[in-house]
N, C-alpha and C positions, 0 to 999 in steps of 0.2 A: 457514413461519408468518409472519404479519404481526405484527411486534413492537410495533405501535402499537394493537392492539385490546385490548378488555377482554372478559371472558367467553369463551365457547367460540369457537374458530376452526374453520376447515374440517377440521383434523386431529382435532378433538375435544379438543385440549389448550388450556386457557385460558392466555393469555400473561401476564396480570398482574392482581392485585387490590390496590387501594390503600385502606387503611382511612382513616377520618376523621382529620384532623389533631389534634394535641394541644396543650395549653397547659401550660407549666411555669414556675413562679416560682422564680427563683434570685437571691440577693443583692437581693431587693426589686424585681426587674425582671420583666416578663412577656415571655417568649419563646414565640412561637407557631410550631408546626411543622405542615407539611402535606406531602402527597405527590400527585404527578401522574404521568401516563403519561410514558414516556421521551421521546416526540417531540411532546408538546403544547406549542404556542407560548405563552409566558407574558408578561405585562406587569407593570410595577412595582407596579400597583395591585391585583393579585390578592390576596385575603385568605384565608388558611387559616381553617378553621372546624371545629368538632367537639370531641371530648373524648378521643381516643386517638391515638396516633401509631405506625404500623407500616407496613411495606411487605412485600408478598408477591408473589413472582415465580414463574412456571412456565417451564421450559425443557427442551428436549431436550439430549442430550449433543452437544457441538460447537457449541452456540448461545450467543449473547449476548443478555441481556435487561436492560432498564434502567428506572429510575423517576427522578423528580425529587423531591428533598427541598427543601421550601420553608422559608425562615427569615424571620421577621418579628418585630419587637419594638415595644412601645409607646414605648420610649425608645432613644436611640442605643446601638449596641453596637460594641465594638472587639475585634479579634483573632478575628473570626468565621472558622471553618474547620470542615470536616466530615472526620472520619477514620473509617476502616473497617478491619476485619481479616478473618481467615479465618472460614469458616462450617463448623460441625461437623454431621456427619450420622450415618447408621446405622453401627453396628459400628466406630466410630472413624474412619470416612471423613471427609475434610476437603476442602473447596474452598479452596485456598491463598489467602492474602492477595494474592499476585501476580496472581490472576485477578479481583480486585475493584478497580475504578477509581472514584475520585471526582474530578470536575472542576467547577470553578465556571463558571457561565454568564455570559458577558460581555454587558453591556448596551450595545449600540451607540447612542450618544447622538443621532446625526443621520442618519436613514435617509430616502433619497429614494424615495417610494412611486410605483410605476407600476401603474396599474390599480386595481381595487377590492380593497383589503386592509383588515383590521381596524385601526382607529386606537386608540391608547392613550386611556384614559378622560379624561386631562388634555388631550387634543387635541395632544399633543406628537409627537415623531418618534423616541422611544426604544424599542428592541426588544431582548429577549434573543435571542441566537443562538449565537455562537461558544462552544466549550468551551475554557477556558484553565486554566492551572495553579491548583491549589488552595492558594493562599497566603493568610495571614490578611488579613481585610478589615475595613474600618469600614462599618457599616450604619446609615444614618440612620433615625430613628424613622418608623414607619408606612410603610415600603417593604419589598418582598419580594425576597429574594435566593435564586434557585434553584441547587441543586447537582445534577449529573447523576451518579447512582449506577448503576454497570454491573457485571454479573457475567458473566464468560465461563466457561461450563461446559466443562471439559476433555472431550475425546472419550471418554476411558476412565473417566469418573467413575461411581461406583456410583449406581444410582437410589435415590431416597428424598428425604426432606425434610431440608434443611440450615438451621440457624439460627445467628444471630449478631447483631451490632449495628453501627450507625453512630452516631457521637457528634458532636453539634453543639457545638463548643467556642467560648467567647467570654469576654470579661471578666466577664460575668454568671454564669458557671458552665457546667457541662456538662449537656446534655440528650441522653438516649439514645433512639434510634429502633430498635425491634426489627425484624429482617429475617428472613424465611423464604423459602427458595428450594426449590421442588419440582422435582427432576430426574427426568425420565421415562426409561424403559429403551429409548429409541430414539435413534439417532445421526444427526445431519445430516452428510453427507459434506462434505469441503472443497470450496470452489467450483471448484477446478481439476480435481476428479474428477467433476463433475456431467455427466450425460448429457442434461440439458435443452437443447433447441435452440429 
């Protein structure tokens, strides 16, 4: 499956659905959240919009799927960090917290572009690219900070829908993002066992 598609893919299994971003007021500050595909390139100026905040992913057993959680505020924020835990499923089944990873996306400040590439709206040279440690950050007003949220579904996981949350923490308070992962009853073999040539 192509983990970068929305809607149905060739196997008939949709890979991800991202609901509209949400707005939460905490401590008098407006924190806007959004979601994007796991591999969509983002710029500082992207603006979340909408009135709800949730992420839904679809995956086979043995597969990893991801989305990006976007954080933006009308005023500066301190201590920005995204945390996530286990996902609960049918009959007490759990995707463990160890299978969920959140990394901050690093904004490269000076990129030398070769060829025809999208330029930032401000005409600058800054692009988000590398995934780095999820340590608390300071976020300037009216800029967007993306986080890469990834779920690796164990090969033995029971099929069904698993739910949980990711929490955007900051000095303005916590904002919860609801997460749902649908696991299908098919298993992707490890790469070293593939017969594809």
